[in-house]
A tleap script that builds the chain and sets N, CA, C and O, in Angstrom:
source leaprc.protein.ff14SB
mol = sequence {
  NMET LYS ILE GLN HIE PHE THR ASP PHE LEU
  VAL TRP GLN LYS ALA HIE ARG LEU PHE LEU
  ASP LEU PHE LEU ASP THR GLU LYS MET PRO
  ALA ARG ARG ALA VAL ASP ILE LEU ALA SER
  GLN ILE LEU ARG SER SER GLY SER ILE SER
  THR ASN ILE ALA GLU GLY PHE ASN ARG SER
  THR LYS LYS PHE LEU ASN SER LEU ASP ILE
  ALA LEU GLY GLU THR ASN GLU THR GLU ASN
  TRP ILE TYR LYS LEU ARG ASP SER LYS LEU
  LEU GLU PRO ALA THR ALA ALA ALA ARG LEU
  GLU GLN CYS LYS GLU VAL GLY ARG MET LEU
  ASN GLY LEU VAL ARG SER ILE CLYS
}
set mol.1.N position { -8.827 21.122 31.059 }
set mol.1.CA position { -9.468 21.967 29.942 }
set mol.1.C position { -10.824 21.144 29.585 }
set mol.1.O position { -10.824 19.929 29.382 }
set mol.2.N position { -11.809 21.846 29.544 }
set mol.2.CA position { -13.007 21.151 28.929 }
set mol.2.C position { -13.047 21.257 27.445 }
set mol.2.O position { -12.723 22.316 26.909 }
set mol.3.N position { -13.426 20.222 26.745 }
set mol.3.CA position { -13.507 20.089 25.191 }
set mol.3.C position { -14.764 20.809 25.026 }
set mol.3.O position { -15.782 20.418 25.597 }
set mol.4.N position { -14.748 21.942 24.205 }
set mol.4.CA position { -15.804 22.604 23.773 }
set mol.4.C position { -16.025 22.399 22.185 }
set mol.4.O position { -17.106 22.657 21.655 }
set mol.5.N position { -14.997 21.950 21.532 }
set mol.5.CA position { -15.203 21.910 20.088 }
set mol.5.C position { -14.287 20.690 19.785 }
set mol.5.O position { -13.375 20.329 20.528 }
set mol.6.N position { -14.649 20.061 18.545 }
set mol.6.CA position { -13.749 18.931 18.211 }
set mol.6.C position { -12.205 19.179 17.898 }
set mol.6.O position { -11.383 18.263 17.869 }
set mol.7.N position { -11.921 20.432 17.683 }
set mol.7.CA position { -10.552 21.032 17.311 }
set mol.7.C position { -9.669 20.951 18.755 }
set mol.7.O position { -8.444 20.830 18.794 }
set mol.8.N position { -10.442 21.033 19.775 }
set mol.8.CA position { -9.816 21.023 21.182 }
set mol.8.C position { -9.188 19.612 21.546 }
set mol.8.O position { -8.400 19.505 22.486 }
set mol.9.N position { -9.539 18.627 20.829 }
set mol.9.CA position { -8.915 17.266 21.112 }
set mol.9.C position { -7.497 17.237 20.396 }
set mol.9.O position { -7.320 17.491 19.204 }
set mol.10.N position { -6.556 16.900 21.277 }
set mol.10.CA position { -5.167 16.774 20.757 }
set mol.10.C position { -5.094 15.710 19.635 }
set mol.10.O position { -4.316 15.841 18.691 }
set mol.11.N position { -5.935 14.642 19.768 }
set mol.11.CA position { -5.873 13.644 18.761 }
set mol.11.C position { -6.338 14.245 17.442 }
set mol.11.O position { -5.757 13.953 16.397 }
set mol.12.N position { -7.442 15.135 17.471 }
set mol.12.CA position { -7.842 15.766 16.259 }
set mol.12.C position { -6.776 16.632 15.607 }
set mol.12.O position { -6.614 16.625 14.386 }
set mol.13.N position { -6.024 17.405 16.466 }
set mol.13.CA position { -5.009 18.130 15.933 }
set mol.13.C position { -3.841 17.409 15.418 }
set mol.13.O position { -3.275 17.854 14.419 }
set mol.14.N position { -3.430 16.371 15.977 }
set mol.14.CA position { -2.378 15.408 15.374 }
set mol.14.C position { -2.882 14.812 14.049 }
set mol.14.O position { -2.135 14.738 13.073 }
set mol.15.N position { -4.177 14.382 14.025 }
set mol.15.CA position { -4.585 13.620 12.881 }
set mol.15.C position { -4.706 14.718 11.646 }
set mol.15.O position { -4.400 14.421 10.491 }
set mol.16.N position { -5.131 15.862 11.989 }
set mol.16.CA position { -5.091 16.981 11.036 }
set mol.16.C position { -3.634 17.304 10.498 }
set mol.16.O position { -3.411 17.571 9.317 }
set mol.17.N position { -2.758 17.255 11.396 }
set mol.17.CA position { -1.335 17.603 11.071 }
set mol.17.C position { -0.752 16.438 10.290 }
set mol.17.O position { 0.117 16.698 9.458 }
set mol.18.N position { -1.120 15.238 10.462 }
set mol.18.CA position { -0.737 14.009 9.753 }
set mol.18.C position { -1.271 14.214 8.221 }
set mol.18.O position { -0.531 14.027 7.255 }
set mol.19.N position { -2.593 14.607 8.108 }
set mol.19.CA position { -3.084 14.924 6.877 }
set mol.19.C position { -2.362 15.968 5.974 }
set mol.19.O position { -2.025 15.768 4.807 }
set mol.20.N position { -2.172 17.133 6.701 }
set mol.20.CA position { -1.331 18.129 6.094 }
set mol.20.C position { -0.025 17.721 5.549 }
set mol.20.O position { 0.354 17.983 4.408 }
set mol.21.N position { 0.738 16.967 6.564 }
set mol.21.CA position { 2.045 16.579 6.099 }
set mol.21.C position { 1.917 15.611 4.962 }
set mol.21.O position { 2.726 15.768 4.047 }
set mol.22.N position { 1.079 14.676 4.859 }
set mol.22.CA position { 0.944 13.818 3.793 }
set mol.22.C position { 0.461 14.508 2.461 }
set mol.22.O position { 0.846 14.065 1.379 }
set mol.23.N position { -0.359 15.565 2.540 }
set mol.23.CA position { -0.731 16.389 1.489 }
set mol.23.C position { 0.566 17.100 0.893 }
set mol.23.O position { 0.736 17.119 -0.326 }
set mol.24.N position { 1.331 17.590 1.628 }
set mol.24.CA position { 2.595 18.198 1.284 }
set mol.24.C position { 3.537 17.169 0.611 }
set mol.24.O position { 4.127 17.461 -0.429 }
set mol.25.N position { 3.693 15.800 1.291 }
set mol.25.CA position { 4.525 14.881 0.666 }
set mol.25.C position { 3.933 14.446 -0.778 }
set mol.25.O position { 4.743 14.177 -1.664 }
set mol.26.N position { 2.681 14.379 -1.015 }
set mol.26.CA position { 2.175 13.941 -2.284 }
set mol.26.C position { 2.376 15.006 -3.211 }
set mol.26.O position { 2.508 14.662 -4.386 }
set mol.27.N position { 2.428 16.188 -2.954 }
set mol.27.CA position { 2.675 17.241 -3.790 }
set mol.27.C position { 3.958 17.239 -4.495 }
set mol.27.O position { 4.095 17.746 -5.609 }
set mol.28.N position { 5.049 16.574 -3.736 }
set mol.28.CA position { 6.386 16.371 -4.196 }
set mol.28.C position { 6.535 15.159 -5.182 }
set mol.28.O position { 7.582 14.952 -5.796 }
set mol.29.N position { 5.448 14.395 -5.290 }
set mol.29.CA position { 5.568 13.033 -6.020 }
set mol.29.C position { 5.527 13.446 -7.516 }
set mol.29.O position { 5.066 14.515 -7.917 }
set mol.30.N position { 6.050 12.496 -8.273 }
set mol.30.CA position { 5.852 12.677 -9.755 }
set mol.30.C position { 4.429 12.596 -10.235 }
set mol.30.O position { 3.589 11.907 -9.656 }
set mol.31.N position { 4.180 13.312 -11.299 }
set mol.31.CA position { 2.778 13.242 -11.906 }
set mol.31.C position { 2.634 12.145 -12.845 }
set mol.31.O position { 3.052 12.239 -13.999 }
set mol.32.N position { 2.034 11.063 -12.375 }
set mol.32.CA position { 1.831 9.723 -13.049 }
set mol.32.C position { 0.453 9.169 -12.612 }
set mol.32.O position { 0.053 9.415 -11.474 }
set mol.33.N position { -0.234 8.485 -13.408 }
set mol.33.CA position { -1.495 8.003 -13.182 }
set mol.33.C position { -1.450 7.155 -11.734 }
set mol.33.O position { -2.175 7.451 -10.784 }
set mol.34.N position { -0.510 6.083 -11.718 }
set mol.34.CA position { -0.399 5.253 -10.594 }
set mol.34.C position { -0.091 6.043 -9.237 }
set mol.34.O position { -0.647 5.727 -8.185 }
set mol.35.N position { 0.738 6.986 -9.318 }
set mol.35.CA position { 1.002 7.820 -8.216 }
set mol.35.C position { -0.158 8.654 -7.884 }
set mol.35.O position { -0.402 8.804 -6.687 }
set mol.36.N position { -0.885 9.198 -8.720 }
set mol.36.CA position { -2.114 9.921 -8.441 }
set mol.36.C position { -3.172 9.135 -7.675 }
set mol.36.O position { -3.855 9.657 -6.795 }
set mol.37.N position { -3.284 7.839 -8.050 }
set mol.37.CA position { -4.261 6.929 -7.485 }
set mol.37.C position { -3.692 6.703 -6.034 }
set mol.37.O position { -4.450 6.940 -5.094 }
set mol.38.N position { -2.443 6.272 -5.790 }
set mol.38.CA position { -1.906 6.209 -4.395 }
set mol.38.C position { -2.109 7.444 -3.551 }
set mol.38.O position { -2.578 7.407 -2.413 }
set mol.39.N position { -1.728 8.543 -4.178 }
set mol.39.CA position { -1.921 9.742 -3.268 }
set mol.39.C position { -3.390 10.072 -3.034 }
set mol.39.O position { -3.696 10.677 -2.006 }
set mol.40.N position { -4.248 9.741 -3.849 }
set mol.40.CA position { -5.653 10.117 -3.719 }
set mol.40.C position { -6.079 9.103 -2.579 }
set mol.40.O position { -6.836 9.525 -1.705 }
set mol.41.N position { -5.658 7.847 -2.536 }
set mol.41.CA position { -6.100 7.069 -1.427 }
set mol.41.C position { -5.572 7.476 -0.148 }
set mol.41.O position { -6.317 7.507 0.831 }
set mol.42.N position { -4.275 7.811 -0.064 }
set mol.42.CA position { -3.776 8.174 1.322 }
set mol.42.C position { -4.297 9.373 1.822 }
set mol.42.O position { -4.519 9.430 3.032 }
set mol.43.N position { -4.552 10.421 1.053 }
set mol.43.CA position { -5.268 11.576 1.429 }
set mol.43.C position { -6.622 11.450 1.875 }
set mol.43.O position { -7.083 12.134 2.788 }
set mol.44.N position { -7.347 10.473 1.162 }
set mol.44.CA position { -8.703 10.138 1.507 }
set mol.44.C position { -8.657 9.437 2.950 }
set mol.44.O position { -9.391 9.879 3.834 }
set mol.45.N position { -7.885 8.452 3.178 }
set mol.45.CA position { -7.838 7.814 4.556 }
set mol.45.C position { -7.361 8.731 5.487 }
set mol.45.O position { -8.006 8.887 6.523 }
set mol.46.N position { -6.232 9.430 5.276 }
set mol.46.CA position { -5.819 10.362 6.427 }
set mol.46.C position { -6.796 11.401 6.747 }
set mol.46.O position { -7.031 11.689 7.920 }
set mol.47.N position { -7.389 11.990 5.748 }
set mol.47.CA position { -8.454 12.944 5.870 }
set mol.47.C position { -9.573 12.507 6.724 }
set mol.47.O position { -10.101 13.246 7.554 }
set mol.48.N position { -9.931 11.249 6.493 }
set mol.48.CA position { -10.994 10.675 7.272 }
set mol.48.C position { -10.789 10.456 8.586 }
set mol.48.O position { -11.777 10.127 9.243 }
set mol.49.N position { -9.687 10.564 9.164 }
set mol.49.CA position { -9.268 10.256 10.590 }
set mol.49.C position { -9.896 11.392 11.436 }
set mol.49.O position { -10.714 11.165 12.328 }
set mol.50.N position { -9.464 12.621 11.100 }
set mol.50.CA position { -9.916 13.905 11.671 }
set mol.50.C position { -11.273 14.125 11.430 }
set mol.50.O position { -11.946 14.664 12.308 }
set mol.51.N position { -11.812 13.762 10.288 }
set mol.51.CA position { -13.203 14.070 9.811 }
set mol.51.C position { -14.058 13.192 10.705 }
set mol.51.O position { -15.076 13.671 11.204 }
set mol.52.N position { -13.701 11.919 10.941 }
set mol.52.CA position { -14.628 11.061 11.816 }
set mol.52.C position { -14.626 11.710 13.259 }
set mol.52.O position { -15.654 11.793 13.930 }
set mol.53.N position { -13.538 12.110 13.631 }
set mol.53.CA position { -13.568 12.643 15.074 }
set mol.53.C position { -14.523 13.754 15.255 }
set mol.53.O position { -15.302 13.858 16.202 }
set mol.54.N position { -14.386 14.652 14.174 }
set mol.54.CA position { -15.377 15.768 14.037 }
set mol.54.C position { -16.838 15.532 13.976 }
set mol.54.O position { -17.738 16.138 14.559 }
set mol.55.N position { -16.912 14.294 12.960 }
set mol.55.CA position { -18.383 13.886 12.729 }
set mol.55.C position { -18.983 13.439 14.065 }
set mol.55.O position { -20.148 13.777 14.281 }
set mol.56.N position { -18.384 12.780 14.915 }
set mol.56.CA position { -18.997 12.075 16.084 }
set mol.56.C position { -19.007 13.014 17.228 }
set mol.56.O position { -19.633 12.718 18.245 }
set mol.57.N position { -18.351 14.132 17.129 }
set mol.57.CA position { -18.286 15.103 18.239 }
set mol.57.C position { -19.701 15.602 18.479 }
set mol.57.O position { -20.448 15.734 17.509 }
set mol.58.N position { -20.117 15.888 19.699 }
set mol.58.CA position { -21.466 16.354 20.092 }
set mol.58.C position { -22.606 15.405 19.760 }
set mol.58.O position { -23.767 15.808 19.842 }
set mol.59.N position { -22.355 14.294 19.428 }
set mol.59.CA position { -23.444 13.279 19.250 }
set mol.59.C position { -23.470 12.358 20.340 }
set mol.59.O position { -22.650 12.477 21.251 }
set mol.60.N position { -24.421 11.354 20.341 }
set mol.60.CA position { -24.521 10.368 21.483 }
set mol.60.C position { -23.130 9.669 21.673 }
set mol.60.O position { -22.270 9.637 20.792 }
set mol.61.N position { -23.015 9.160 22.815 }
set mol.61.CA position { -21.765 8.495 23.153 }
set mol.61.C position { -21.587 7.328 22.253 }
set mol.61.O position { -20.476 7.086 21.779 }
set mol.62.N position { -22.529 6.658 22.016 }
set mol.62.CA position { -22.605 5.550 21.044 }
set mol.62.C position { -22.069 5.893 19.669 }
set mol.62.O position { -21.253 5.167 19.101 }
set mol.63.N position { -22.555 7.043 19.129 }
set mol.63.CA position { -22.219 7.487 17.777 }
set mol.63.C position { -20.831 7.919 17.792 }
set mol.63.O position { -20.063 7.653 16.868 }
set mol.64.N position { -20.478 8.617 18.876 }
set mol.64.CA position { -19.136 9.166 18.964 }
set mol.64.C position { -18.083 8.057 18.967 }
set mol.64.O position { -17.069 8.121 18.272 }
set mol.65.N position { -18.395 6.958 19.847 }
set mol.65.CA position { -17.484 5.830 19.920 }
set mol.65.C position { -17.446 5.134 18.536 }
set mol.65.O position { -16.379 4.688 18.114 }
set mol.66.N position { -18.584 5.036 17.830 }
set mol.66.CA position { -18.430 4.322 16.349 }
set mol.66.C position { -17.616 5.386 15.517 }
set mol.66.O position { -16.798 4.931 14.718 }
set mol.67.N position { -17.731 6.540 15.602 }
set mol.67.CA position { -17.043 7.546 14.888 }
set mol.67.C position { -15.369 7.316 15.107 }
set mol.67.O position { -14.537 7.286 14.200 }
set mol.68.N position { -15.139 7.179 16.393 }
set mol.68.CA position { -13.767 6.914 16.729 }
set mol.68.C position { -13.197 5.596 16.270 }
set mol.68.O position { -12.027 5.478 15.908 }
set mol.69.N position { -14.138 4.535 16.302 }
set mol.69.CA position { -13.733 3.336 15.801 }
set mol.69.C position { -13.502 3.328 14.303 }
set mol.69.O position { -12.625 2.600 13.836 }
set mol.70.N position { -14.219 4.073 13.557 }
set mol.70.CA position { -13.970 4.360 12.101 }
set mol.70.C position { -12.679 5.018 11.899 }
set mol.70.O position { -11.889 4.596 11.055 }
set mol.71.N position { -12.411 6.112 12.693 }
set mol.71.CA position { -11.088 6.816 12.662 }
set mol.71.C position { -9.868 5.956 12.815 }
set mol.71.O position { -8.840 6.075 12.149 }
set mol.72.N position { -10.095 5.053 13.790 }
set mol.72.CA position { -9.032 4.084 14.142 }
set mol.72.C position { -8.706 3.277 12.903 }
set mol.72.O position { -7.538 3.161 12.533 }
set mol.73.N position { -9.806 2.666 12.197 }
set mol.73.CA position { -9.707 1.953 11.006 }
set mol.73.C position { -8.959 2.750 9.797 }
set mol.73.O position { -8.176 2.211 9.015 }
set mol.74.N position { -9.316 4.065 9.775 }
set mol.74.CA position { -8.718 5.003 8.836 }
set mol.74.C position { -7.288 5.259 9.116 }
set mol.74.O position { -6.520 5.456 8.173 }
set mol.75.N position { -6.876 5.270 10.330 }
set mol.75.CA position { -5.568 5.335 10.746 }
set mol.75.C position { -4.770 4.116 10.343 }
set mol.75.O position { -3.646 4.262 9.863 }
set mol.76.N position { -5.324 2.878 10.525 }
set mol.76.CA position { -4.628 1.751 9.993 }
set mol.76.C position { -4.480 1.685 8.597 }
set mol.76.O position { -3.449 1.232 8.099 }
set mol.77.N position { -5.506 2.135 7.862 }
set mol.77.CA position { -5.441 2.268 6.433 }
set mol.77.C position { -4.433 3.234 5.940 }
set mol.77.O position { -3.790 2.957 4.928 }
set mol.78.N position { -4.259 4.259 6.526 }
set mol.78.CA position { -3.320 5.273 6.189 }
set mol.78.C position { -1.879 4.670 6.384 }
set mol.78.O position { -1.019 4.727 5.505 }
set mol.79.N position { -1.702 4.119 7.551 }
set mol.79.CA position { -0.497 3.480 7.883 }
set mol.79.C position { -0.059 2.253 6.640 }
set mol.79.O position { 1.062 2.137 6.146 }
set mol.80.N position { -1.024 1.582 6.382 }
set mol.80.CA position { -0.885 0.622 5.174 }
set mol.80.C position { -0.366 1.428 3.957 }
set mol.80.O position { 0.641 1.058 3.353 }
set mol.81.N position { -1.099 2.590 3.587 }
set mol.81.CA position { -0.641 3.215 2.313 }
set mol.81.C position { 0.711 3.838 2.495 }
set mol.81.O position { 1.407 3.983 1.491 }
set mol.82.N position { 1.148 4.213 3.636 }
set mol.82.CA position { 2.519 4.720 3.908 }
set mol.82.C position { 3.531 3.706 3.529 }
set mol.82.O position { 4.518 3.995 2.852 }
set mol.83.N position { 3.285 2.546 3.961 }
set mol.83.CA position { 4.121 1.289 3.558 }
set mol.83.C position { 4.201 1.157 2.081 }
set mol.83.O position { 5.303 0.953 1.572 }
set mol.84.N position { 3.188 1.251 1.381 }
set mol.84.CA position { 3.141 1.188 0.008 }
set mol.84.C position { 3.955 2.308 -0.701 }
set mol.84.O position { 4.756 2.083 -1.608 }
set mol.85.N position { 3.674 3.511 -0.208 }
set mol.85.CA position { 4.464 4.661 -0.951 }
set mol.85.C position { 5.878 4.479 -0.568 }
set mol.85.O position { 6.713 4.837 -1.398 }
set mol.86.N position { 6.312 3.952 0.623 }
set mol.86.CA position { 7.764 3.855 0.889 }
set mol.86.C position { 8.319 2.657 0.173 }
set mol.86.O position { 9.472 2.681 -0.256 }
set mol.87.N position { 7.530 1.595 0.028 }
set mol.87.CA position { 8.142 0.496 -0.584 }
set mol.87.C position { 8.195 0.569 -2.084 }
set mol.87.O position { 8.868 -0.220 -2.747 }
set mol.88.N position { 7.437 1.580 -2.628 }
set mol.88.CA position { 7.398 1.750 -4.066 }
set mol.88.C position { 8.336 3.064 -4.340 }
set mol.88.O position { 8.245 3.698 -5.391 }
set mol.89.N position { 9.197 3.393 -3.348 }
set mol.89.CA position { 10.136 4.522 -3.410 }
set mol.89.C position { 9.486 5.984 -3.769 }
set mol.89.O position { 10.194 6.882 -4.223 }
set mol.90.N position { 8.257 6.131 -3.559 }
set mol.90.CA position { 7.664 7.442 -3.594 }
set mol.90.C position { 7.737 8.179 -2.384 }
set mol.90.O position { 7.451 9.377 -2.365 }
set mol.91.N position { 8.062 7.620 -1.471 }
set mol.91.CA position { 8.192 8.310 -0.143 }
set mol.91.C position { 9.704 7.996 0.517 }
set mol.91.O position { 10.051 6.820 0.628 }
set mol.92.N position { 10.437 8.886 0.874 }
set mol.92.CA position { 11.724 8.702 1.305 }
set mol.92.C position { 11.640 7.906 2.728 }
set mol.92.O position { 10.704 8.169 3.482 }
set mol.93.N position { 12.474 7.076 3.042 }
set mol.93.CA position { 12.432 6.160 4.109 }
set mol.93.C position { 12.345 7.076 5.512 }
set mol.93.O position { 11.643 6.711 6.455 }
set mol.94.N position { 12.996 8.085 5.535 }
set mol.94.CA position { 12.887 8.962 6.788 }
set mol.94.C position { 11.557 9.584 6.892 }
set mol.94.O position { 10.956 9.593 7.966 }
set mol.95.N position { 11.085 10.091 5.842 }
set mol.95.CA position { 9.810 10.775 5.777 }
set mol.95.C position { 8.687 9.578 6.238 }
set mol.95.O position { 7.844 9.780 7.113 }
set mol.96.N position { 8.800 8.543 5.635 }
set mol.96.CA position { 7.748 7.458 5.828 }
set mol.96.C position { 7.950 7.008 7.399 }
set mol.96.O position { 6.960 6.788 8.097 }
set mol.97.N position { 9.072 6.903 7.834 }
set mol.97.CA position { 9.152 6.645 9.272 }
set mol.97.C position { 8.606 7.706 10.099 }
set mol.97.O position { 7.915 7.395 11.070 }
set mol.98.N position { 8.855 9.013 9.805 }
set mol.98.CA position { 8.066 10.014 10.608 }
set mol.98.C position { 6.524 9.876 10.512 }
set mol.98.O position { 5.764 10.018 11.470 }
set mol.99.N position { 6.165 9.590 9.282 }
set mol.99.CA position { 4.509 9.434 9.077 }
set mol.99.C position { 4.061 8.176 9.658 }
set mol.99.O position { 2.890 8.085 10.027 }
set mol.100.N position { 4.851 7.213 9.778 }
set mol.100.CA position { 4.348 5.960 10.392 }
set mol.100.C position { 4.209 6.248 12.058 }
set mol.100.O position { 3.254 5.803 12.694 }
set mol.101.N position { 5.187 6.976 12.622 }
set mol.101.CA position { 5.188 7.297 13.870 }
set mol.101.C position { 3.964 8.189 14.270 }
set mol.101.O position { 3.344 8.047 15.324 }
set mol.102.N position { 3.684 9.129 13.305 }
set mol.102.CA position { 2.531 9.949 13.568 }
set mol.102.C position { 1.279 9.155 13.561 }
set mol.102.O position { 0.382 9.412 14.363 }
set mol.103.N position { 1.177 8.171 12.664 }
set mol.103.CA position { 0.000 7.219 12.492 }
set mol.103.C position { -0.168 6.406 13.807 }
set mol.103.O position { -1.280 6.256 14.313 }
set mol.104.N position { 0.942 5.895 14.334 }
set mol.104.CA position { 0.939 5.102 15.535 }
set mol.104.C position { 0.585 5.952 16.760 }
set mol.104.O position { -0.068 5.468 17.684 }
set mol.105.N position { 1.008 7.188 16.767 }
set mol.105.CA position { 0.707 8.020 17.959 }
set mol.105.C position { -0.812 8.282 17.857 }
set mol.105.O position { -1.511 8.128 18.858 }
set mol.106.N position { -1.378 8.696 16.608 }
set mol.106.CA position { -2.801 8.945 16.592 }
set mol.106.C position { -3.568 7.771 16.957 }
set mol.106.O position { -4.561 7.903 17.673 }
set mol.107.N position { -3.177 6.551 16.502 }
set mol.107.CA position { -3.779 5.195 16.821 }
set mol.107.C position { -3.901 4.993 18.389 }
set mol.107.O position { -4.942 4.581 18.900 }
set mol.108.N position { -2.749 5.317 19.128 }
set mol.108.CA position { -2.591 5.195 20.524 }
set mol.108.C position { -3.565 6.202 21.315 }
set mol.108.O position { -4.138 5.896 22.361 }
set mol.109.N position { -3.668 7.411 20.687 }
set mol.109.CA position { -4.471 8.425 21.212 }
set mol.109.C position { -5.926 8.083 21.025 }
set mol.109.O position { -6.765 8.294 21.900 }
set mol.110.N position { -6.192 7.555 19.868 }
set mol.110.CA position { -7.695 7.114 19.585 }
set mol.110.C position { -8.067 6.092 20.685 }
set mol.110.O position { -9.062 6.230 21.397 }
set mol.111.N position { -7.270 5.139 20.770 }
set mol.111.CA position { -7.549 3.968 21.681 }
set mol.111.C position { -7.666 4.433 23.194 }
set mol.111.O position { -8.406 3.877 24.006 }
set mol.112.N position { -6.831 5.542 23.484 }
set mol.112.CA position { -6.950 6.140 24.860 }
set mol.112.C position { -8.268 6.914 25.054 }
set mol.112.O position { -8.889 6.848 26.115 }
set mol.113.N position { -8.670 7.628 24.033 }
set mol.113.CA position { -9.883 8.323 24.072 }
set mol.113.C position { -11.100 7.358 24.177 }
set mol.113.O position { -12.042 7.635 24.919 }
set mol.114.N position { -11.076 6.324 23.494 }
set mol.114.CA position { -12.162 5.389 23.553 }
set mol.114.C position { -12.262 4.715 24.822 }
set mol.114.O position { -13.358 4.432 25.305 }
set mol.115.N position { -11.108 4.431 25.415 }
set mol.115.CA position { -10.986 3.785 26.679 }
set mol.115.C position { -11.491 4.841 27.921 }
set mol.115.O position { -12.007 4.456 28.970 }
set mol.116.N position { -11.245 6.149 27.588 }
set mol.116.CA position { -11.693 7.159 28.647 }
set mol.116.C position { -13.207 7.532 28.486 }
set mol.116.O position { -13.825 8.122 29.372 }
set mol.117.N position { -13.679 7.203 27.468 }
set mol.117.CA position { -15.228 7.357 27.034 }
set mol.117.C position { -15.985 6.391 27.760 }
set mol.117.O position { -16.962 6.671 28.455 }
set mol.118.N position { -15.416 5.000 27.550 }
set mol.118.CA position { -16.159 3.878 28.074 }
set mol.118.C position { -15.991 3.860 29.410 }
set mol.118.O position { -16.532 2.988 30.090 }
savepdb mol mol.pdb
quit
């Protein structure tokens, strides 16, 4: 299948799903200032993964690779925030494990995409 739009990338679809899942997870958290800060950070970083894939699409190879590199960094940041939410008891361990696996899968896919482009 030829990629005609950034939404055709399976990695974009998985990253978008991760954002939506985390969005729903944060909606269940208590309304407190510290929680709002953590939720804001994880939504920003997770949203940036698919955003950077989209931003780099249909640009030069160099710019696309740079965008994918940034997306990978955002994936790592998101994983870090998941650990913080889990360890502060704001995210159930089973939910955190599922989100961590999603992050790791997206990271592997991003690395594979970068290798295939290079």
